[in-house]
N, CA, C and O atoms as CSV, one atom per row, in Angstrom:
chain,resi,resn,atom,element,x,y,z
A,1,MET,N,N,109.873,79.325,89.569
A,1,MET,CA,C,109.321,79.844,88.338
A,1,MET,C,C,110.173,81.031,87.905
A,1,MET,O,O,110.353,81.968,88.683
A,2,GLY,N,N,110.693,81.015,86.700
A,2,GLY,CA,C,111.373,82.174,86.154
A,2,GLY,C,C,110.353,83.248,85.856
A,2,GLY,O,O,109.266,82.955,85.359
A,3,SER,N,N,110.686,84.471,86.151
A,3,SER,CA,C,109.700,85.532,86.008
A,3,SER,C,C,110.083,86.524,84.940
A,3,SER,O,O,111.239,86.934,84.838
A,4,LEU,N,N,109.107,86.904,84.147
A,4,LEU,CA,C,109.282,88.012,83.232
A,4,LEU,C,C,109.134,89.303,84.010
A,4,LEU,O,O,109.837,90.281,83.758
A,5,GLY,N,N,108.210,89.293,84.958
A,5,GLY,CA,C,107.972,90.510,85.714
A,5,GLY,C,C,107.514,90.219,87.122
A,5,GLY,O,O,107.029,89.130,87.429
A,6,THR,N,N,107.677,91.203,87.961
A,6,THR,CA,C,107.192,91.159,89.321
A,6,THR,C,C,106.622,92.524,89.629
A,6,THR,O,O,107.238,93.551,89.345
A,7,THR,N,N,105.441,92.524,90.212
A,7,THR,CA,C,104.854,93.784,90.634
A,7,THR,C,C,104.717,93.764,92.144
A,7,THR,O,O,104.506,92.707,92.738
A,8,HIS,N,N,104.835,94.901,92.752
A,8,HIS,CA,C,104.729,95.006,94.203
A,8,HIS,C,C,103.686,96.051,94.554
A,8,HIS,O,O,103.532,97.057,93.861
A,9,SER,N,N,102.984,95.799,95.626
A,9,SER,CA,C,102.004,96.746,96.119
A,9,SER,C,C,102.109,96.784,97.637
A,9,SER,O,O,101.848,95.779,98.298
A,10,LEU,N,N,102.487,97.927,98.199
A,10,LEU,CA,C,102.577,98.082,99.648
A,10,LEU,C,C,101.177,98.319,100.181
A,10,LEU,O,O,100.516,99.283,99.795
A,11,MET,N,N,100.723,97.445,101.063
A,11,MET,CA,C,99.355,97.520,101.556
A,11,MET,C,C,99.201,98.569,102.659
A,11,MET,O,O,98.374,99.473,102.540
A,12,PHE,N,N,99.973,98.457,103.707
A,12,PHE,CA,C,99.914,99.449,104.764
A,12,PHE,C,C,101.208,99.412,105.552
A,12,PHE,O,O,101.964,98.441,105.505
A,13,CYS,N,N,101.439,100.487,106.271
A,13,CYS,CA,C,102.658,100.597,107.050
A,13,CYS,C,C,102.311,101.263,108.374
A,13,CYS,O,O,101.769,102.369,108.380
A,14,LEU,N,N,102.609,100.625,109.480
A,14,LEU,CA,C,102.334,101.158,110.800
A,14,LEU,C,C,103.639,101.323,111.567
A,14,LEU,O,O,104.523,100.470,111.489
A,15,PHE,N,N,103.756,102.401,112.292
A,15,PHE,CA,C,104.942,102.653,113.104
A,15,PHE,C,C,104.530,102.720,114.564
A,15,PHE,O,O,103.506,103.316,114.899
A,16,SER,N,N,105.328,102.107,115.436
A,16,SER,CA,C,105.065,102.163,116.860
A,16,SER,C,C,106.388,102.013,117.597
A,16,SER,O,O,107.046,100.979,117.488
A,17,ASP,N,N,106.770,103.014,118.328
A,17,ASP,CA,C,107.999,102.967,119.127
A,17,ASP,C,C,109.215,102.535,118.312
A,17,ASP,O,O,110.057,101.785,118.806
A,18,GLY,N,N,109.312,102.997,117.076
A,18,GLY,CA,C,110.463,102.690,116.250
A,18,GLY,C,C,110.351,101.388,115.479
A,18,GLY,O,O,111.215,101.099,114.651
A,19,PHE,N,N,109.312,100.586,115.722
A,19,PHE,CA,C,109.117,99.339,114.995
A,19,PHE,C,C,108.146,99.575,113.852
A,19,PHE,O,O,107.263,100.429,113.931
A,20,LYS,N,N,108.323,98.815,112.804
A,20,LYS,CA,C,107.518,99.009,111.613
A,20,LYS,C,C,106.858,97.692,111.226
A,20,LYS,O,O,107.500,96.641,111.219
A,21,MET,N,N,105.563,97.762,110.903
A,21,MET,CA,C,104.852,96.605,110.383
A,21,MET,C,C,104.294,96.984,109.030
A,21,MET,O,O,103.669,98.036,108.893
A,22,PHE,N,N,104.509,96.141,108.019
A,22,PHE,CA,C,103.953,96.433,106.711
A,22,PHE,C,C,103.640,95.150,105.968
A,22,PHE,O,O,104.163,94.081,106.282
A,23,VAL,N,N,102.777,95.281,104.976
A,23,VAL,CA,C,102.324,94.151,104.169
A,23,VAL,C,C,102.615,94.470,102.711
A,23,VAL,O,O,102.313,95.563,102.230
A,24,VAL,N,N,103.201,93.509,102.016
A,24,VAL,CA,C,103.522,93.686,100.601
A,24,VAL,C,C,102.856,92.554,99.821
A,24,VAL,O,O,103.025,91.378,100.145
A,25,SER,N,N,102.100,92.925,98.789
A,25,SER,CA,C,101.538,91.934,97.872
A,25,SER,C,C,102.315,92.006,96.582
A,25,SER,O,O,102.723,93.085,96.153
A,26,ARG,N,N,102.525,90.844,95.952
A,26,ARG,CA,C,103.240,90.871,94.683
A,26,ARG,C,C,102.756,89.760,93.761
A,26,ARG,O,O,102.250,88.726,94.195
A,27,CYS,N,N,102.933,90.018,92.480
A,27,CYS,CA,C,102.587,89.065,91.434
A,27,CYS,C,C,103.859,88.769,90.655
A,27,CYS,O,O,104.485,89.680,90.114
A,28,ASP,N,N,104.242,87.508,90.596
A,28,ASP,CA,C,105.349,87.081,89.742
A,28,ASP,C,C,104.728,86.400,88.537
A,28,ASP,O,O,103.803,85.601,88.684
A,29,PHE,N,N,105.228,86.707,87.341
A,29,PHE,CA,C,104.615,86.143,86.146
A,29,PHE,C,C,105.615,86.018,85.017
A,29,PHE,O,O,106.591,86.765,84.949
A,30,ASN,N,N,105.361,85.055,84.121
A,30,ASN,CA,C,106.149,84.963,82.907
A,30,ASN,C,C,105.247,84.870,81.682
A,30,ASN,O,O,105.739,84.698,80.567
A,31,SER,N,N,103.930,84.983,81.872
A,31,SER,CA,C,102.959,85.125,80.794
A,31,SER,C,C,101.647,85.580,81.417
A,31,SER,O,O,101.556,85.746,82.633
A,32,THR,N,N,100.645,85.780,80.591
A,32,THR,CA,C,99.347,86.195,81.110
A,32,THR,C,C,98.470,85.007,81.487
A,32,THR,O,O,97.354,85.197,81.970
A,33,GLU,N,N,98.955,83.782,81.275
A,33,GLU,CA,C,98.193,82.579,81.627
A,33,GLU,C,C,98.168,82.419,83.148
A,33,GLU,O,O,99.179,82.614,83.822
A,34,LEU,N,N,97.001,82.062,83.673
A,34,LEU,CA,C,96.836,81.924,85.113
A,34,LEU,C,C,97.832,80.937,85.719
A,34,LEU,O,O,98.303,81.153,86.836
A,35,LYS,N,N,98.162,79.858,85.005
A,35,LYS,CA,C,99.097,78.853,85.515
A,35,LYS,C,C,100.515,79.409,85.653
A,35,LYS,O,O,101.327,78.843,86.385
A,36,ASP,N,N,100.825,80.512,84.958
A,36,ASP,CA,C,102.162,81.106,84.982
A,36,ASP,C,C,102.257,82.306,85.924
A,36,ASP,O,O,103.208,83.086,85.857
A,37,ILE,N,N,101.272,82.444,86.791
A,37,ILE,CA,C,101.211,83.588,87.708
A,37,ILE,C,C,101.272,83.077,89.140
A,37,ILE,O,O,100.651,82.071,89.486
A,38,LYS,N,N,102.025,83.784,89.957
A,38,LYS,CA,C,102.118,83.471,91.388
A,38,LYS,C,C,101.790,84.732,92.166
A,38,LYS,O,O,102.367,85.789,91.909
A,39,TYR,N,N,100.872,84.631,93.110
A,39,TYR,CA,C,100.509,85.762,93.973
A,39,TYR,C,C,101.021,85.485,95.378
A,39,TYR,O,O,100.845,84.386,95.904
A,40,MET,N,N,101.658,86.489,95.988
A,40,MET,CA,C,102.141,86.361,97.354
A,40,MET,C,C,101.799,87.616,98.148
A,40,MET,O,O,101.856,88.731,97.628
A,41,ARG,N,N,101.449,87.422,99.393
A,41,ARG,CA,C,101.250,88.541,100.314
A,41,ARG,C,C,102.101,88.259,101.543
A,41,ARG,O,O,101.889,87.266,102.240
A,42,SER,N,N,103.065,89.138,101.806
A,42,SER,CA,C,104.008,88.951,102.914
A,42,SER,C,C,103.753,89.982,103.998
A,42,SER,O,O,103.513,91.156,103.716
A,43,TYR,N,N,103.809,89.528,105.239
A,43,TYR,CA,C,103.637,90.386,106.413
A,43,TYR,C,C,105.003,90.519,107.095
A,43,TYR,O,O,105.636,89.523,107.445
A,44,TYR,N,N,105.436,91.753,107.275
A,44,TYR,CA,C,106.745,92.034,107.874
A,44,TYR,C,C,106.570,92.785,109.191
A,44,TYR,O,O,105.656,93.594,109.348
A,45,TYR,N,N,107.461,92.500,110.125
A,45,TYR,CA,C,107.542,93.263,111.353
A,45,TYR,C,C,109.009,93.544,111.622
A,45,TYR,O,O,109.822,92.623,111.700
A,46,ASN,N,N,109.342,94.811,111.763
A,46,ASN,CA,C,110.712,95.232,112.044
A,46,ASN,C,C,111.689,94.648,111.008
A,46,ASN,O,O,112.752,94.140,111.367
A,47,LYS,N,N,111.321,94.726,109.739
A,47,LYS,CA,C,112.121,94.301,108.587
A,47,LYS,C,C,112.275,92.785,108.458
A,47,LYS,O,O,113.055,92.319,107.627
A,48,ILE,N,N,111.561,92.021,109.247
A,48,ILE,CA,C,111.634,90.568,109.178
A,48,ILE,C,C,110.299,90.036,108.658
A,48,ILE,O,O,109.236,90.392,109.167
A,49,GLU,N,N,110.371,89.172,107.627
A,49,GLU,CA,C,109.141,88.564,107.129
A,49,GLU,C,C,108.642,87.571,108.174
A,49,GLU,O,O,109.343,86.628,108.542
A,50,VAL,N,N,107.422,87.800,108.643
A,50,VAL,CA,C,106.842,86.998,109.705
A,50,VAL,C,C,106.011,85.861,109.134
A,50,VAL,O,O,106.135,84.715,109.564
A,51,THR,N,N,105.159,86.183,108.161
A,51,THR,CA,C,104.297,85.186,107.547
A,51,THR,C,C,104.010,85.573,106.104
A,51,THR,O,O,104.130,86.738,105.727
A,52,ARG,N,N,103.624,84.572,105.291
A,52,ARG,CA,C,103.366,84.826,103.874
A,52,ARG,C,C,102.258,83.917,103.365
A,52,ARG,O,O,102.204,82.729,103.682
A,53,PHE,N,N,101.368,84.513,102.560
A,53,PHE,CA,C,100.425,83.713,101.785
A,53,PHE,C,C,101.044,83.525,100.412
A,53,PHE,O,O,101.546,84.478,99.816
A,54,ASP,N,N,101.010,82.287,99.904
A,54,ASP,CA,C,101.584,81.966,98.599
A,54,ASP,C,C,100.516,81.219,97.808
A,54,ASP,O,O,99.993,80.209,98.279
A,55,SER,N,N,100.188,81.704,96.611
A,55,SER,CA,C,99.124,81.072,95.827
A,55,SER,C,C,99.495,79.659,95.396
A,55,SER,O,O,98.602,78.852,95.138
A,56,ASP,N,N,100.772,79.336,95.311
A,56,ASP,CA,C,101.164,77.970,94.966
A,56,ASP,C,C,100.904,77.007,96.131
A,56,ASP,O,O,100.491,75.866,95.923
A,57,VAL,N,N,101.147,77.475,97.343
A,57,VAL,CA,C,100.922,76.662,98.544
A,57,VAL,C,C,99.443,76.717,98.947
A,57,VAL,O,O,98.920,75.775,99.543
A,58,ARG,N,N,98.774,77.834,98.613
A,58,ARG,CA,C,97.348,78.069,98.862
A,58,ARG,C,C,97.014,78.266,100.340
A,58,ARG,O,O,95.872,78.075,100.759
A,59,LYS,N,N,98.024,78.651,101.125
A,59,LYS,CA,C,97.793,78.948,102.535
A,59,LYS,C,C,98.935,79.805,103.059
A,59,LYS,O,O,99.901,80.080,102.348
A,60,PHE,N,N,98.809,80.222,104.317
A,60,PHE,CA,C,99.851,81.005,104.977
A,60,PHE,C,C,100.928,80.088,105.539
A,60,PHE,O,O,100.653,78.970,105.974
A,61,VAL,N,N,102.156,80.584,105.519
A,61,VAL,CA,C,103.296,79.889,106.111
A,61,VAL,C,C,103.997,80.888,107.022
A,61,VAL,O,O,104.190,82.042,106.640
A,62,GLY,N,N,104.379,80.459,108.217
A,62,GLY,CA,C,105.074,81.324,109.163
A,62,GLY,C,C,106.578,81.127,109.092
A,62,GLY,O,O,107.055,80.027,108.813
A,63,PHE,N,N,107.331,82.209,109.347
A,63,PHE,CA,C,108.790,82.154,109.301
A,63,PHE,C,C,109.442,82.434,110.650
A,63,PHE,O,O,110.649,82.251,110.807
A,64,THR,N,N,108.661,82.870,111.609
A,64,THR,CA,C,109.137,83.085,112.975
A,64,THR,C,C,108.160,82.382,113.914
A,64,THR,O,O,107.114,81.904,113.473
A,65,ASP,N,N,108.488,82.315,115.191
A,65,ASP,CA,C,107.555,81.696,116.149
A,65,ASP,C,C,106.202,82.408,116.101
A,65,ASP,O,O,105.154,81.767,116.026
A,66,PHE,N,N,106.238,83.731,116.146
A,66,PHE,CA,C,104.997,84.504,116.071
A,66,PHE,C,C,104.313,84.279,114.724
A,66,PHE,O,O,103.090,84.156,114.664
A,67,GLY,N,N,105.091,84.224,113.652
A,67,GLY,CA,C,104.537,84.025,112.313
A,67,GLY,C,C,103.854,82.683,112.157
A,67,GLY,O,O,102.833,82.584,111.476
A,68,VAL,N,N,104.398,81.652,112.773
A,68,VAL,CA,C,103.767,80.328,112.721
A,68,VAL,C,C,102.396,80.387,113.400
A,68,VAL,O,O,101.428,79.808,112.905
A,69,LYS,N,N,102.318,81.090,114.540
A,69,LYS,CA,C,101.030,81.242,115.234
A,69,LYS,C,C,100.045,82.045,114.387
A,69,LYS,O,O,98.866,81.701,114.295
A,70,GLN,N,N,100.542,83.117,113.772
A,70,GLN,CA,C,99.685,83.928,112.905
A,70,GLN,C,C,99.191,83.113,111.711
A,70,GLN,O,O,98.013,83.179,111.358
A,71,ALA,N,N,100.087,82.348,111.092
A,71,ALA,CA,C,99.717,81.528,109.931
A,71,ALA,C,C,98.637,80.524,110.320
A,71,ALA,O,O,97.674,80.321,109.580
A,72,LYS,N,N,98.800,79.898,111.481
A,72,LYS,CA,C,97.796,78.935,111.942
A,72,LYS,C,C,96.441,79.627,112.099
A,72,LYS,O,O,95.414,79.090,111.683
A,73,TYR,N,N,96.441,80.808,112.693
A,73,TYR,CA,C,95.184,81.553,112.859
A,73,TYR,C,C,94.615,81.967,111.493
A,73,TYR,O,O,93.435,81.741,111.225
A,74,PHE,N,N,95.443,82.569,110.631
A,74,PHE,CA,C,94.961,83.011,109.318
A,74,PHE,C,C,94.396,81.843,108.517
A,74,PHE,O,O,93.378,81.992,107.841
A,75,ASN,N,N,95.043,80.688,108.587
A,75,ASN,CA,C,94.588,79.510,107.848
A,75,ASN,C,C,93.283,78.939,108.391
A,75,ASN,O,O,92.616,78.157,107.713
A,76,SER,N,N,92.917,79.329,109.613
A,76,SER,CA,C,91.667,78.832,110.204
A,76,SER,C,C,90.467,79.696,109.813
A,76,SER,O,O,89.338,79.390,110.196
A,77,VAL,N,N,90.694,80.754,109.068
A,77,VAL,CA,C,89.615,81.656,108.647
A,77,VAL,C,C,89.347,81.424,107.161
A,77,VAL,O,O,90.039,81.989,106.315
A,78,PRO,N,N,88.340,80.591,106.832
A,78,PRO,CA,C,88.106,80.213,105.434
A,78,PRO,C,C,87.880,81.405,104.498
A,78,PRO,O,O,88.341,81.387,103.357
A,79,GLY,N,N,87.192,82.416,104.959
A,79,GLY,CA,C,86.925,83.587,104.113
A,79,GLY,C,C,88.195,84.326,103.725
A,79,GLY,O,O,88.322,84.817,102.603
A,80,ARG,N,N,89.129,84.399,104.656
A,80,ARG,CA,C,90.406,85.068,104.374
A,80,ARG,C,C,91.177,84.293,103.306
A,80,ARG,O,O,91.711,84.890,102.371
A,81,LEU,N,N,91.237,82.980,103.440
A,81,LEU,CA,C,91.941,82.157,102.447
A,81,LEU,C,C,91.265,82.251,101.080
A,81,LEU,O,O,91.944,82.377,100.061
A,82,ALA,N,N,89.943,82.189,101.054
A,82,ALA,CA,C,89.220,82.263,99.780
A,82,ALA,C,C,89.495,83.588,99.077
A,82,ALA,O,O,89.678,83.625,97.860
A,83,THR,N,N,89.522,84.666,99.840
A,83,THR,CA,C,89.790,85.991,99.265
A,83,THR,C,C,91.188,86.044,98.666
A,83,THR,O,O,91.362,86.520,97.545
A,84,LEU,N,N,92.183,85.562,99.398
A,84,LEU,CA,C,93.554,85.619,98.900
A,84,LEU,C,C,93.780,84.664,97.732
A,84,LEU,O,O,94.550,84.974,96.823
A,85,ARG,N,N,93.126,83.520,97.743
A,85,ARG,CA,C,93.252,82.599,96.610
A,85,ARG,C,C,92.690,83.222,95.339
A,85,ARG,O,O,93.179,82.955,94.242
A,86,ALA,N,N,91.665,84.053,95.488
A,86,ALA,CA,C,91.050,84.717,94.330
A,86,ALA,C,C,91.895,85.873,93.809
A,86,ALA,O,O,91.716,86.294,92.666
A,87,GLU,N,N,92.809,86.394,94.620
A,87,GLU,CA,C,93.626,87.536,94.201
A,87,GLU,C,C,94.502,87.214,92.994
A,87,GLU,O,O,94.779,88.099,92.185
A,88,LYS,N,N,94.932,85.992,92.861
A,88,LYS,CA,C,95.765,85.591,91.720
A,88,LYS,C,C,95.042,85.920,90.413
A,88,LYS,O,O,95.638,86.453,89.477
A,89,GLU,N,N,93.768,85.598,90.368
A,89,GLU,CA,C,92.996,85.875,89.152
A,89,GLU,C,C,92.472,87.305,89.131
A,89,GLU,O,O,92.593,87.995,88.118
A,90,ARG,N,N,91.882,87.763,90.258
A,90,ARG,CA,C,91.244,89.075,90.299
A,90,ARG,C,C,92.244,90.218,90.110
A,90,ARG,O,O,92.028,91.111,89.291
A,91,TYR,N,N,93.321,90.180,90.863
A,91,TYR,CA,C,94.282,91.281,90.830
A,91,TYR,C,C,95.409,91.034,89.829
A,91,TYR,O,O,95.659,91.857,88.949
A,92,CYS,N,N,96.083,89.900,89.970
A,92,CYS,CA,C,97.271,89.648,89.138
A,92,CYS,C,C,96.925,89.466,87.666
A,92,CYS,O,O,97.410,90.211,86.815
A,93,GLN,N,N,96.091,88.481,87.364
A,93,GLN,CA,C,95.838,88.179,85.952
A,93,GLN,C,C,95.216,89.371,85.236
A,93,GLN,O,O,95.565,89.660,84.092
A,94,HIS,N,N,94.316,90.050,85.893
A,94,HIS,CA,C,93.681,91.228,85.280
A,94,HIS,C,C,94.723,92.287,84.928
A,94,HIS,O,O,94.744,92.789,83.804
A,95,ASN,N,N,95.572,92.621,85.869
A,95,ASN,CA,C,96.556,93.679,85.644
A,95,ASN,C,C,97.752,93.223,84.810
A,95,ASN,O,O,98.330,94.023,84.074
A,96,ILE,N,N,98.123,91.966,84.915
A,96,ILE,CA,C,99.265,91.476,84.143
A,96,ILE,C,C,98.984,91.578,82.655
A,96,ILE,O,O,99.902,91.810,81.869
A,97,GLY,N,N,97.731,91.408,82.255
A,97,GLY,CA,C,97.382,91.613,80.850
A,97,GLY,C,C,97.793,92.993,80.377
A,97,GLY,O,O,98.222,93.166,79.236
A,98,ILE,N,N,97.663,93.963,81.246
A,98,ILE,CA,C,98.053,95.348,80.936
A,98,ILE,C,C,99.574,95.486,81.012
A,98,ILE,O,O,100.197,96.025,80.097
A,99,TRP,N,N,100.175,94.995,82.114
A,99,TRP,CA,C,101.618,95.123,82.298
A,99,TRP,C,C,102.382,94.366,81.223
A,99,TRP,O,O,103.354,94.877,80.668
A,100,TYR,N,N,101.938,93.133,80.929
A,100,TYR,CA,C,102.623,92.274,79.966
A,100,TYR,C,C,102.625,92.906,78.575
A,100,TYR,O,O,103.619,92.824,77.854
A,101,SER,N,N,101.511,93.534,78.203
A,101,SER,CA,C,101.437,94.155,76.875
A,101,SER,C,C,102.432,95.310,76.751
A,101,SER,O,O,102.822,95.668,75.640
A,102,ASN,N,N,102.840,95.889,77.860
A,102,ASN,CA,C,103.841,96.956,77.825
A,102,ASN,C,C,105.248,96.412,77.602
A,102,ASN,O,O,106.123,97.143,77.137
A,103,PHE,N,N,105.480,95.130,77.927
A,103,PHE,CA,C,106.786,94.529,77.695
A,103,PHE,C,C,106.994,94.192,76.223
A,103,PHE,O,O,108.096,94.337,75.694
A,104,LEU,N,N,105.946,93.749,75.578
A,104,LEU,CA,C,106.050,93.315,74.191
A,104,LEU,C,C,105.135,94.165,73.319
A,104,LEU,O,O,103.962,94.343,73.647
A,105,SER,N,N,105.647,94.682,72.234
A,105,SER,CA,C,104.798,95.470,71.347
A,105,SER,C,C,103.952,94.531,70.511
A,105,SER,O,O,104.277,93.352,70.370
A,106,LYS,N,N,102.879,95.045,69.961
A,106,LYS,CA,C,101.982,94.232,69.142
A,106,LYS,C,C,102.654,93.777,67.851
A,106,LYS,O,O,102.229,92.782,67.264
A,107,SER,N,N,103.694,94.480,67.392
A,107,SER,CA,C,104.366,94.104,66.149
A,107,SER,C,C,105.435,93.035,66.381
A,107,SER,O,O,106.052,92.567,65.425
A,108,GLY,N,N,105.661,92.645,67.634
A,108,GLY,CA,C,106.671,91.639,67.928
A,108,GLY,C,C,108.058,92.231,68.092
A,108,GLY,O,O,109.027,91.494,68.279
A,109,GLU,N,N,108.168,93.550,68.025
A,109,GLU,CA,C,109.465,94.187,68.225
A,109,GLU,C,C,109.816,94.159,69.698
A,109,GLU,O,O,108.999,93.793,70.543
A,110,CYS,N,N,111.001,94.538,69.980
A,110,CYS,CA,C,111.515,94.421,71.332
A,110,CYS,C,C,111.028,95.540,72.261
A,110,CYS,O,O,111.219,95.445,73.474
A,111,ALA,N,N,110.427,96.559,71.746
A,111,ALA,CA,C,109.849,97.663,72.529
A,111,ALA,C,C,110.877,98.322,73.454
A,111,ALA,O,O,110.549,98.709,74.576
A,112,GLY,N,N,112.121,98.448,72.979
A,112,GLY,CA,C,113.147,99.129,73.757
A,112,GLY,C,C,113.887,98.242,74.740
A,112,GLY,O,O,114.948,98.629,75.228
A,113,LEU,N,N,113.358,97.060,75.047
A,113,LEU,CA,C,114.015,96.177,76.004
A,113,LEU,C,C,115.307,95.606,75.444
A,113,LEU,O,O,116.234,95.332,76.207
A,114,CYS,N,N,115.395,95.415,74.112
A,114,CYS,CA,C,116.609,94.851,73.510
A,114,CYS,C,C,117.809,95.753,73.773
A,114,CYS,O,O,118.898,95.267,74.078
A,115,ASP,N,N,117.614,97.065,73.657
A,115,ASP,CA,C,118.714,97.992,73.905
A,115,ASP,C,C,119.176,97.911,75.357
A,115,ASP,O,O,120.374,97.982,75.634
A,116,ILE,N,N,118.242,97.764,76.273
A,116,ILE,CA,C,118.588,97.646,77.690
A,116,ILE,C,C,119.357,96.352,77.926
A,116,ILE,O,O,120.361,96.345,78.637
A,117,ILE,N,N,118.885,95.252,77.329
A,117,ILE,CA,C,119.554,93.965,77.494
A,117,ILE,C,C,120.950,94.008,76.891
A,117,ILE,O,O,121.902,93.518,77.498
A,118,ARG,N,N,121.082,94.594,75.695
A,118,ARG,CA,C,122.399,94.687,75.058
A,118,ARG,C,C,123.372,95.495,75.913
A,118,ARG,O,O,124.544,95.138,76.027
A,119,CYS,N,N,122.890,96.575,76.509
A,119,CYS,CA,C,123.756,97.440,77.320
A,119,CYS,C,C,124.204,96.763,78.597
A,119,CYS,O,O,125.269,97.092,79.119
A,120,SER,N,N,123.425,95.825,79.118
A,120,SER,CA,C,123.778,95.204,80.383
A,120,SER,C,C,124.763,94.051,80.233
A,120,SER,O,O,125.214,93.495,81.235
A,121,CYS,N,N,125.110,93.678,78.987
A,121,CYS,CA,C,126.023,92.541,78.779
A,121,CYS,C,C,127.464,92.910,79.025
A,121,CYS,O,O,128.350,92.065,78.892
C-alpha cells in the first residue's frame, strides 16, 4: 500500500544488562477510509524485530525463533487479538482524520507541501 502518511507511537522501552526491548505501534494510510489504513504493532528486542501484529494479516507473525513462539502464544489469546484488531478503527482512523486534514487544506491548496515537493526534485 502506498502511504500518504505514517505515524509512530513508542509504547514502552525496557533496559536490562545493555539489552533493550520496545514496542512500536504505527498507522500507515493514504486516506481516511478504513480500507486504506494499516495498523501494525512491532515488538523489538536488542534492535531486532521479534514479532509483529499486522491488521491486514489480522494476527501476530514471528521473525525469530523466539518471535514465532511469542506469536503463537499471542494468537492463542482471543482478547488480545480482538483489542489489536480494533486499534485500526479506534486509534488510527480516529486520529488520521485529524492528521490527514493537516496535509490538505480545506480550500484544496497544497498547504505548503508543494514547496517542499518542488525543493526535493
